[in-house]
Biopython code that builds the backbone (N, CA, C, O; Angstrom):
import numpy as np
from Bio.PDB.StructureBuilder import StructureBuilder

atoms = [
    (1, "UNK", "N", (-6.303, 58.712, 5.279)),
    (1, "UNK", "CA", (-4.731, 58.376, 4.729)),
    (1, "UNK", "C", (-4.185, 57.319, 5.619)),
    (1, "UNK", "O", (-4.058, 57.294, 6.843)),
    (2, "UNK", "N", (-3.874, 56.395, 4.638)),
    (2, "UNK", "CA", (-3.096, 55.277, 5.060)),
    (2, "UNK", "C", (-1.529, 55.461, 5.252)),
    (2, "UNK", "O", (-1.179, 56.559, 4.820)),
    (3, "UNK", "N", (-0.598, 54.793, 5.716)),
    (3, "UNK", "CA", (0.695, 54.805, 5.377)),
    (3, "UNK", "C", (1.053, 54.532, 4.068)),
    (3, "UNK", "O", (0.555, 53.664, 3.350)),
    (4, "UNK", "N", (2.037, 55.395, 3.755)),
    (4, "UNK", "CA", (2.296, 55.354, 1.932)),
    (4, "UNK", "C", (3.825, 56.064, 1.854)),
    (4, "UNK", "O", (4.296, 56.712, 2.788)),
    (5, "UNK", "N", (4.348, 55.885, 0.881)),
    (5, "UNK", "CA", (5.535, 56.499, 0.438)),
    (5, "UNK", "C", (5.538, 57.528, -0.435)),
    (5, "UNK", "O", (5.029, 57.506, -1.556)),
    (6, "UNK", "N", (6.083, 58.389, 0.046)),
    (6, "UNK", "CA", (6.131, 59.703, -1.065)),
    (6, "UNK", "C", (7.592, 59.998, -1.218)),
    (6, "UNK", "O", (8.327, 60.206, -0.252)),
    (7, "UNK", "N", (7.981, 60.008, -2.449)),
    (7, "UNK", "CA", (9.574, 60.075, -2.889)),
    (7, "UNK", "C", (9.633, 61.170, -3.736)),
    (7, "UNK", "O", (8.735, 61.350, -4.559)),
    (8, "UNK", "N", (10.601, 61.944, -3.636)),
    (8, "UNK", "CA", (10.936, 62.982, -4.985)),
    (8, "UNK", "C", (11.922, 64.149, -4.172)),
    (8, "UNK", "O", (12.322, 63.984, -3.019)),
    (9, "UNK", "N", (12.151, 65.062, -4.811)),
    (9, "UNK", "CA", (13.116, 65.829, -4.452)),
    (9, "UNK", "C", (12.566, 66.653, -3.253)),
    (9, "UNK", "O", (11.392, 66.443, -2.947)),
    (10, "UNK", "N", (13.302, 67.599, -2.513)),
    (10, "UNK", "CA", (12.542, 68.256, -1.458)),
    (10, "UNK", "C", (11.633, 69.289, -1.928)),
    (10, "UNK", "O", (10.641, 69.596, -1.267)),
    (11, "UNK", "N", (11.954, 69.907, -3.167)),
    (11, "UNK", "CA", (10.903, 70.663, -3.734)),
    (11, "UNK", "C", (9.707, 70.065, -4.053)),
    (11, "UNK", "O", (8.645, 70.621, -3.773)),
    (12, "UNK", "N", (9.759, 68.792, -4.712)),
    (12, "UNK", "CA", (8.534, 67.965, -4.998)),
    (12, "UNK", "C", (7.586, 67.636, -3.767)),
    (12, "UNK", "O", (6.360, 67.717, -3.695)),
    (13, "UNK", "N", (8.491, 67.254, -2.850)),
    (13, "UNK", "CA", (7.994, 66.729, -1.672)),
    (13, "UNK", "C", (7.250, 67.843, -0.955)),
    (13, "UNK", "O", (6.122, 67.597, -0.529)),
    (14, "UNK", "N", (7.697, 68.850, -0.813)),
    (14, "UNK", "CA", (7.462, 70.051, 0.057)),
    (14, "UNK", "C", (6.213, 70.800, -0.530)),
    (14, "UNK", "O", (5.441, 71.479, 0.146)),
    (15, "UNK", "N", (6.119, 70.579, -1.916)),
    (15, "UNK", "CA", (4.760, 71.333, -2.566)),
    (15, "UNK", "C", (3.346, 70.547, -2.095)),
    (15, "UNK", "O", (2.229, 71.032, -2.272)),
    (16, "UNK", "N", (3.602, 69.257, -1.469)),
    (16, "UNK", "CA", (2.481, 68.364, -0.843)),
    (16, "UNK", "C", (2.215, 68.748, 0.784)),
    (16, "UNK", "O", (1.691, 67.961, 1.573)),
    (17, "UNK", "N", (2.628, 69.961, 1.096)),
    (17, "UNK", "CA", (2.685, 70.526, 2.643)),
    (17, "UNK", "C", (1.232, 70.436, 3.020)),
    (17, "UNK", "O", (0.843, 69.760, 3.973)),
    (18, "UNK", "N", (0.443, 71.141, 2.239)),
    (18, "UNK", "CA", (-0.961, 71.156, 2.716)),
    (18, "UNK", "C", (-1.565, 69.605, 2.837)),
    (18, "UNK", "O", (-2.306, 69.321, 3.778)),
    (19, "UNK", "N", (-1.233, 68.707, 1.916)),
    (19, "UNK", "CA", (-1.936, 67.418, 2.159)),
    (19, "UNK", "C", (-1.201, 66.707, 3.388)),
    (19, "UNK", "O", (-1.876, 65.917, 4.047)),
    (20, "UNK", "N", (0.073, 66.918, 3.730)),
    (20, "UNK", "CA", (0.782, 66.344, 4.945)),
    (20, "UNK", "C", (0.633, 67.150, 6.258)),
    (20, "UNK", "O", (0.977, 66.652, 7.331)),
    (21, "UNK", "N", (0.067, 68.519, 6.160)),
    (21, "UNK", "CA", (-0.132, 69.365, 7.256)),
    (21, "UNK", "C", (-0.864, 68.472, 8.568)),
    (21, "UNK", "O", (-1.930, 67.866, 8.464)),
    (22, "UNK", "N", (-0.150, 68.539, 9.621)),
    (22, "UNK", "CA", (-0.641, 67.693, 10.868)),
    (22, "UNK", "C", (-0.359, 66.384, 10.977)),
    (22, "UNK", "O", (-0.571, 65.755, 12.013)),
    (23, "UNK", "N", (0.089, 65.929, 10.028)),
    (23, "UNK", "CA", (0.398, 64.265, 10.088)),
    (23, "UNK", "C", (1.671, 64.029, 10.446)),
    (23, "UNK", "O", (2.439, 64.978, 10.289)),
    (24, "UNK", "N", (2.164, 62.910, 10.938)),
    (24, "UNK", "CA", (3.524, 62.768, 11.230)),
    (24, "UNK", "C", (4.181, 61.881, 10.091)),
    (24, "UNK", "O", (3.741, 60.824, 9.638)),
    (25, "UNK", "N", (5.408, 62.597, 9.713)),
    (25, "UNK", "CA", (6.108, 62.137, 8.655)),
    (25, "UNK", "C", (7.435, 61.658, 8.980)),
    (25, "UNK", "O", (7.836, 62.026, 10.084)),
    (26, "UNK", "N", (8.214, 60.937, 8.307)),
    (26, "UNK", "CA", (9.455, 60.516, 8.565)),
    (26, "UNK", "C", (10.241, 60.587, 7.175)),
    (26, "UNK", "O", (10.096, 59.801, 6.240)),
    (27, "UNK", "N", (11.153, 61.753, 7.229)),
    (27, "UNK", "CA", (12.044, 61.969, 6.161)),
    (27, "UNK", "C", (13.417, 61.158, 6.075)),
    (27, "UNK", "O", (14.105, 61.069, 7.092)),
    (28, "UNK", "N", (13.770, 60.650, 5.053)),
    (28, "UNK", "CA", (14.967, 59.891, 4.879)),
    (28, "UNK", "C", (15.684, 60.755, 3.737)),
    (28, "UNK", "O", (15.100, 61.028, 2.688)),
    (29, "UNK", "N", (16.935, 61.146, 4.005)),
    (29, "UNK", "CA", (17.708, 62.028, 2.948)),
    (29, "UNK", "C", (18.503, 60.864, 1.977)),
    (29, "UNK", "O", (19.544, 60.426, 2.466)),
    (30, "UNK", "N", (18.223, 60.492, 1.052)),
    (30, "UNK", "CA", (18.897, 59.513, -0.102)),
    (30, "UNK", "C", (20.196, 60.024, -0.491)),
    (30, "UNK", "O", (20.310, 61.245, -0.598)),
    (31, "UNK", "N", (21.180, 59.287, -0.715)),
    (31, "UNK", "CA", (22.382, 59.501, -1.439)),
    (31, "UNK", "C", (22.092, 60.440, -2.700)),
    (31, "UNK", "O", (21.012, 60.230, -3.251)),
    (32, "UNK", "N", (22.691, 61.183, -3.097)),
    (32, "UNK", "CA", (22.478, 61.909, -4.400)),
    (32, "UNK", "C", (22.482, 61.170, -5.628)),
    (32, "UNK", "O", (23.589, 60.732, -5.942)),
    (33, "UNK", "N", (21.595, 60.933, -6.352)),
    (33, "UNK", "CA", (21.418, 60.353, -7.637)),
    (33, "UNK", "C", (20.994, 60.997, -8.761)),
    (33, "UNK", "O", (19.943, 61.612, -8.579)),
    (34, "UNK", "N", (21.502, 61.076, -9.988)),
    (34, "UNK", "CA", (21.023, 61.659, -11.204)),
    (34, "UNK", "C", (19.803, 61.369, -11.482)),
    (34, "UNK", "O", (19.611, 60.154, -11.463)),
    (35, "UNK", "N", (18.774, 62.072, -11.767)),
    (35, "UNK", "CA", (17.518, 61.503, -12.429)),
    (35, "UNK", "C", (17.477, 62.055, -13.659)),
    (35, "UNK", "O", (17.945, 63.158, -13.941)),
    (36, "UNK", "N", (16.793, 61.135, -14.584)),
    (36, "UNK", "CA", (16.359, 61.484, -15.770)),
    (36, "UNK", "C", (15.716, 62.756, -16.235)),
    (36, "UNK", "O", (14.545, 62.954, -15.913)),
    (37, "UNK", "N", (16.400, 63.695, -17.004)),
    (37, "UNK", "CA", (15.899, 64.998, -17.113)),
    (37, "UNK", "C", (14.311, 65.304, -17.263)),
    (37, "UNK", "O", (13.821, 64.801, -18.274)),
    (38, "UNK", "N", (13.630, 65.867, -16.633)),
    (38, "UNK", "CA", (12.375, 66.385, -16.984)),
    (38, "UNK", "C", (11.355, 65.273, -16.532)),
    (38, "UNK", "O", (10.211, 65.267, -16.987)),
    (39, "UNK", "N", (11.739, 64.450, -15.740)),
    (39, "UNK", "CA", (10.831, 63.465, -15.078)),
    (39, "UNK", "C", (10.636, 63.374, -13.650)),
    (39, "UNK", "O", (11.482, 63.744, -12.836)),
    (40, "UNK", "N", (9.472, 62.859, -13.339)),
    (40, "UNK", "CA", (9.247, 62.802, -11.767)),
    (40, "UNK", "C", (9.473, 61.195, -11.363)),
    (40, "UNK", "O", (8.970, 60.647, -10.382)),
    (41, "UNK", "N", (10.295, 60.612, -12.290)),
    (41, "UNK", "CA", (10.688, 59.145, -12.263)),
    (41, "UNK", "C", (11.581, 58.742, -10.798)),
    (41, "UNK", "O", (11.948, 59.569, -9.963)),
    (42, "UNK", "N", (11.772, 57.523, -10.750)),
    (42, "UNK", "CA", (12.647, 57.140, -9.663)),
    (42, "UNK", "C", (14.014, 57.613, -10.164)),
    (42, "UNK", "O", (14.233, 57.836, -11.355)),
    (43, "UNK", "N", (15.140, 57.787, -8.957)),
    (43, "UNK", "CA", (16.204, 58.214, -9.275)),
    (43, "UNK", "C", (16.949, 57.180, -10.171)),
    (43, "UNK", "O", (16.748, 55.973, -10.028)),
    (44, "UNK", "N", (17.872, 57.711, -11.159)),
    (44, "UNK", "CA", (18.464, 56.698, -11.952)),
    (44, "UNK", "C", (20.093, 56.632, -11.436)),
    (44, "UNK", "O", (20.928, 57.524, -11.285)),
    (45, "UNK", "N", (20.144, 55.232, -11.248)),
    (45, "UNK", "CA", (21.966, 55.300, -10.839)),
    (45, "UNK", "C", (22.887, 55.615, -11.763)),
    (45, "UNK", "O", (22.895, 55.253, -12.940)),
    (46, "UNK", "N", (23.813, 56.427, -11.099)),
    (46, "UNK", "CA", (24.787, 57.311, -12.149)),
    (46, "UNK", "C", (25.328, 56.207, -13.190)),
    (46, "UNK", "O", (25.533, 56.527, -14.361)),
    (47, "UNK", "N", (25.546, 54.942, -12.743)),
    (47, "UNK", "CA", (26.287, 54.170, -13.665)),
    (47, "UNK", "C", (25.449, 53.849, -14.902)),
    (47, "UNK", "O", (25.924, 53.235, -15.857)),
    (48, "UNK", "N", (24.228, 54.268, -14.855)),
    (48, "UNK", "CA", (23.230, 53.926, -16.224)),
    (48, "UNK", "C", (23.311, 55.094, -16.944)),
    (48, "UNK", "O", (22.841, 55.083, -18.082)),
    (49, "UNK", "N", (23.896, 56.270, -16.444)),
    (49, "UNK", "CA", (23.497, 57.410, -17.326)),
    (49, "UNK", "C", (24.965, 57.721, -18.098)),
    (49, "UNK", "O", (26.066, 57.713, -17.546)),
    (50, "UNK", "N", (24.721, 57.969, -19.368)),
    (50, "UNK", "CA", (26.004, 58.255, -20.186)),
    (50, "UNK", "C", (26.156, 59.835, -20.297)),
    (50, "UNK", "O", (25.561, 60.543, -21.109)),
    (51, "UNK", "N", (27.081, 60.265, -19.312)),
    (51, "UNK", "CA", (27.337, 61.443, -19.073)),
    (51, "UNK", "C", (27.969, 62.118, -20.414)),
    (51, "UNK", "O", (27.580, 63.219, -20.803)),
    (52, "UNK", "N", (28.782, 61.514, -20.960)),
    (52, "UNK", "CA", (29.296, 62.063, -22.367)),
    (52, "UNK", "C", (28.170, 62.459, -23.304)),
    (52, "UNK", "O", (28.282, 63.455, -24.018)),
    (53, "UNK", "N", (27.070, 61.683, -23.315)),
    (53, "UNK", "CA", (26.010, 61.894, -24.332)),
    (53, "UNK", "C", (25.255, 63.095, -23.915)),
    (53, "UNK", "O", (24.951, 64.069, -24.604)),
    (54, "UNK", "N", (24.961, 62.822, -22.456)),
    (54, "UNK", "CA", (24.254, 64.023, -21.701)),
    (54, "UNK", "C", (24.796, 65.525, -22.004)),
    (54, "UNK", "O", (24.098, 66.498, -22.290)),
    (55, "UNK", "N", (26.141, 65.480, -21.878)),
    (55, "UNK", "CA", (27.086, 66.802, -22.086)),
    (55, "UNK", "C", (26.759, 67.194, -23.528)),
    (55, "UNK", "O", (26.316, 68.306, -23.815)),
    (56, "UNK", "N", (26.996, 66.230, -24.421)),
    (56, "UNK", "CA", (26.722, 66.614, -25.995)),
    (56, "UNK", "C", (25.288, 67.444, -26.282)),
    (56, "UNK", "O", (25.248, 68.506, -26.904)),
    (57, "UNK", "N", (24.242, 66.833, -25.772)),
    (57, "UNK", "CA", (22.958, 67.214, -25.698)),
    (57, "UNK", "C", (22.927, 68.403, -25.102)),
    (57, "UNK", "O", (22.207, 69.253, -25.626)),
    (58, "UNK", "N", (23.560, 68.704, -24.078)),
    (58, "UNK", "CA", (23.376, 70.172, -23.538)),
    (58, "UNK", "C", (24.195, 71.197, -24.141)),
    (58, "UNK", "O", (23.906, 72.388, -24.020)),
    (59, "UNK", "N", (25.257, 70.773, -24.820)),
    (59, "UNK", "CA", (26.016, 71.511, -25.480)),
    (59, "UNK", "C", (25.437, 71.840, -26.934)),
    (59, "UNK", "O", (25.686, 72.945, -27.416)),
    (60, "UNK", "N", (24.829, 71.105, -27.500)),
    (60, "UNK", "CA", (23.998, 71.410, -28.693)),
    (60, "UNK", "C", (22.709, 72.256, -28.642)),
    (60, "UNK", "O", (22.148, 72.698, -29.645)),
    (61, "UNK", "N", (22.327, 72.423, -27.456)),
    (61, "UNK", "CA", (21.061, 73.284, -26.976)),
    (61, "UNK", "C", (21.670, 74.644, -26.424)),
    (61, "UNK", "O", (20.835, 75.510, -26.163)),
    (62, "UNK", "N", (22.829, 74.912, -26.239)),
    (62, "UNK", "CA", (23.453, 76.072, -25.623)),
    (62, "UNK", "C", (23.185, 77.267, -26.448)),
    (62, "UNK", "O", (23.541, 77.263, -27.626)),
    (63, "UNK", "N", (22.563, 78.334, -25.914)),
    (63, "UNK", "CA", (22.133, 79.405, -26.821)),
    (63, "UNK", "C", (20.969, 79.289, -27.736)),
    (63, "UNK", "O", (20.713, 80.253, -28.456)),
    (64, "UNK", "N", (20.226, 78.204, -27.793)),
    (64, "UNK", "CA", (19.150, 78.069, -28.638)),
    (64, "UNK", "C", (17.822, 78.319, -27.794)),
    (64, "UNK", "O", (17.609, 77.846, -26.678)),
    (65, "UNK", "N", (16.942, 79.165, -28.540)),
    (65, "UNK", "CA", (15.719, 79.095, -27.807)),
    (65, "UNK", "C", (14.879, 78.108, -28.178)),
    (65, "UNK", "O", (14.309, 77.942, -29.256)),
    (66, "UNK", "N", (14.846, 77.264, -26.874)),
    (66, "UNK", "CA", (13.858, 75.922, -26.918)),
    (66, "UNK", "C", (12.476, 76.251, -26.710)),
    (66, "UNK", "O", (12.264, 77.019, -25.772)),
    (67, "UNK", "N", (11.441, 75.829, -27.397)),
    (67, "UNK", "CA", (10.085, 76.097, -26.854)),
    (67, "UNK", "C", (9.816, 75.466, -25.644)),
    (67, "UNK", "O", (10.436, 74.475, -25.258)),
    (68, "UNK", "N", (8.814, 76.064, -24.965)),
    (68, "UNK", "CA", (8.334, 75.641, -23.777)),
    (68, "UNK", "C", (7.412, 74.408, -24.243)),
    (68, "UNK", "O", (7.183, 74.301, -25.447)),
    (69, "UNK", "N", (6.871, 73.469, -23.339)),
    (69, "UNK", "CA", (5.978, 72.353, -23.464)),
    (69, "UNK", "C", (4.736, 73.007, -24.029)),
    (69, "UNK", "O", (4.104, 72.441, -24.921)),
    (70, "UNK", "N", (4.430, 73.973, -23.626)),
    (70, "UNK", "CA", (2.984, 74.629, -24.093)),
    (70, "UNK", "C", (3.145, 75.190, -25.408)),
    (70, "UNK", "O", (2.170, 75.295, -26.152)),
    (71, "UNK", "N", (4.283, 75.557, -25.750)),
    (71, "UNK", "CA", (4.510, 76.094, -27.326)),
    (71, "UNK", "C", (4.490, 74.894, -28.163)),
    (71, "UNK", "O", (3.836, 74.791, -29.201)),
    (72, "UNK", "N", (5.315, 73.903, -27.606)),
    (72, "UNK", "CA", (5.155, 72.488, -28.604)),
    (72, "UNK", "C", (3.857, 72.309, -28.799)),
    (72, "UNK", "O", (3.405, 72.291, -29.944)),
    (73, "UNK", "N", (2.970, 72.129, -27.568)),
    (73, "UNK", "CA", (1.712, 71.541, -27.867)),
    (73, "UNK", "C", (0.880, 72.324, -28.900)),
    (73, "UNK", "O", (0.305, 71.781, -29.843)),
    (74, "UNK", "N", (0.863, 73.788, -28.618)),
    (74, "UNK", "CA", (0.289, 74.594, -29.728)),
    (74, "UNK", "C", (0.528, 74.464, -30.867)),
    (74, "UNK", "O", (-0.374, 74.493, -31.705)),
    (75, "UNK", "N", (1.977, 74.264, -31.227)),
    (75, "UNK", "CA", (2.378, 74.032, -32.638)),
    (75, "UNK", "C", (1.878, 72.460, -33.263)),
    (75, "UNK", "O", (1.539, 72.246, -34.427)),
    (76, "UNK", "N", (1.935, 71.523, -32.224)),
    (76, "UNK", "CA", (1.394, 70.129, -32.709)),
    (76, "UNK", "C", (0.099, 70.136, -32.760)),
    (76, "UNK", "O", (-0.323, 69.308, -33.567)),
    (77, "UNK", "N", (-0.918, 70.892, -32.086)),
    (77, "UNK", "CA", (-2.142, 71.000, -32.173)),
    (77, "UNK", "C", (-2.809, 71.566, -33.660)),
    (77, "UNK", "O", (-3.957, 71.398, -34.069)),
    (78, "UNK", "N", (-1.743, 72.251, -34.274)),
    (78, "UNK", "CA", (-2.206, 72.638, -35.726)),
    (78, "UNK", "C", (-2.060, 71.516, -36.874)),
    (78, "UNK", "O", (-2.506, 71.657, -38.013)),
    (79, "UNK", "N", (-1.495, 70.586, -36.489)),
    (79, "UNK", "CA", (-1.362, 69.411, -37.577)),
    (79, "UNK", "C", (-2.556, 68.732, -37.496)),
    (79, "UNK", "O", (-2.900, 68.370, -36.371)),
    (80, "UNK", "N", (-3.295, 68.468, -38.470)),
    (80, "UNK", "CA", (-4.478, 67.673, -38.642)),
    (80, "UNK", "C", (-4.225, 66.116, -38.491)),
    (80, "UNK", "O", (-3.196, 65.540, -38.844)),
    (81, "UNK", "N", (-5.349, 65.525, -37.899)),
    (81, "UNK", "CA", (-5.295, 64.137, -37.654)),
    (81, "UNK", "C", (-4.462, 63.849, -36.654)),
    (81, "UNK", "O", (-4.056, 64.682, -35.843)),
    (82, "UNK", "N", (-4.121, 62.463, -36.665)),
    (82, "UNK", "CA", (-3.472, 61.865, -35.250)),
    (82, "UNK", "C", (-1.998, 61.429, -35.892)),
    (82, "UNK", "O", (-1.864, 60.752, -36.911)),
    (83, "UNK", "N", (-1.016, 61.919, -35.140)),
    (83, "UNK", "CA", (0.276, 61.563, -35.535)),
    (83, "UNK", "C", (0.572, 59.925, -35.253)),
    (83, "UNK", "O", (1.350, 59.205, -35.878)),
    (84, "UNK", "N", (-0.300, 59.564, -34.106)),
    (84, "UNK", "CA", (-0.177, 58.102, -33.980)),
    (84, "UNK", "C", (-0.386, 57.385, -34.907)),
    (84, "UNK", "O", (0.332, 56.444, -35.243)),
    (85, "UNK", "N", (-1.743, 57.863, -35.621)),
    (85, "UNK", "CA", (-2.143, 57.050, -36.935)),
    (85, "UNK", "C", (-1.202, 57.055, -37.976)),
    (85, "UNK", "O", (-0.970, 56.084, -38.696)),
    (86, "UNK", "N", (-0.644, 58.189, -38.053)),
    (86, "UNK", "CA", (0.465, 58.354, -39.201)),
    (86, "UNK", "C", (1.570, 57.379, -39.035)),
    (86, "UNK", "O", (2.022, 56.720, -39.971)),
    (87, "UNK", "N", (2.014, 57.308, -37.734)),
    (87, "UNK", "CA", (3.168, 56.326, -37.519)),
    (87, "UNK", "C", (2.752, 54.868, -37.652)),
    (87, "UNK", "O", (3.476, 54.074, -38.253)),
    (88, "UNK", "N", (1.691, 54.533, -37.146)),
    (88, "UNK", "CA", (1.099, 53.383, -37.351)),
    (88, "UNK", "C", (1.099, 52.809, -38.627)),
    (88, "UNK", "O", (1.543, 51.688, -38.875)),
    (89, "UNK", "N", (0.475, 53.774, -39.641)),
    (89, "UNK", "CA", (0.228, 53.662, -40.978)),
    (89, "UNK", "C", (1.703, 53.521, -41.706)),
    (89, "UNK", "O", (1.760, 52.868, -42.747)),
    (90, "UNK", "N", (2.686, 54.020, -41.263)),
    (90, "UNK", "CA", (4.077, 54.349, -41.930)),
    (90, "UNK", "C", (4.754, 52.921, -41.495)),
    (90, "UNK", "O", (5.685, 52.536, -42.203)),
    (91, "UNK", "N", (4.337, 52.062, -40.323)),
    (91, "UNK", "CA", (5.090, 51.224, -39.891)),
    (91, "UNK", "C", (4.163, 49.572, -40.390)),
    (91, "UNK", "O", (4.558, 48.416, -40.238)),
    (92, "UNK", "N", (3.108, 49.977, -40.882)),
    (92, "UNK", "CA", (2.214, 48.656, -40.995)),
    (92, "UNK", "C", (2.974, 47.485, -41.961)),
    (92, "UNK", "O", (2.728, 46.281, -41.894)),
    (93, "UNK", "N", (3.782, 48.007, -42.712)),
    (93, "UNK", "CA", (4.387, 46.849, -43.542)),
    (93, "UNK", "C", (5.513, 46.091, -42.625)),
    (93, "UNK", "O", (6.022, 45.059, -43.061)),
    (94, "UNK", "N", (5.886, 46.602, -41.381)),
    (94, "UNK", "CA", (6.733, 45.890, -40.765)),
    (94, "UNK", "C", (6.299, 44.864, -39.956)),
    (94, "UNK", "O", (7.109, 44.035, -39.540)),
    (95, "UNK", "N", (4.920, 44.797, -39.627)),
    (95, "UNK", "CA", (4.295, 43.756, -38.794)),
    (95, "UNK", "C", (3.542, 42.678, -39.619)),
    (95, "UNK", "O", (2.973, 41.749, -39.047)),
]
sb = StructureBuilder()
sb.init_structure("model")
sb.init_model(0)
sb.init_chain("A")
sb.init_seg("    ")
for serial, (resi, resn, name, xyz) in enumerate(atoms, 1):
    if name == "N":
        sb.init_residue(resn, " ", resi, " ")
    sb.init_atom(name, np.array(xyz, "f"), 0.0, 1.0, " ", f" {name:<3s}", serial, name[0])
structure = sb.get_structure()
């Protein structure tokens, strides 16, 4: 294992404990930056986030039973064919 950078929240990095056991590591704690919800992407600077929009989205989903990703996959699996092909076919006249 060569030198590399591993970045994420503490929870994300600590899940790799077995991989890093016995290795010398350097930990840098970054200033808190908001991240795009549901991704493991690089932190997003707060000036790029529309907090009003995010608050509206959170408010709209309050109290709703939001399906898990597995449930969404199960529901989508019942749709025959390819959704991508359908979208491309609908857009063919635009290209």
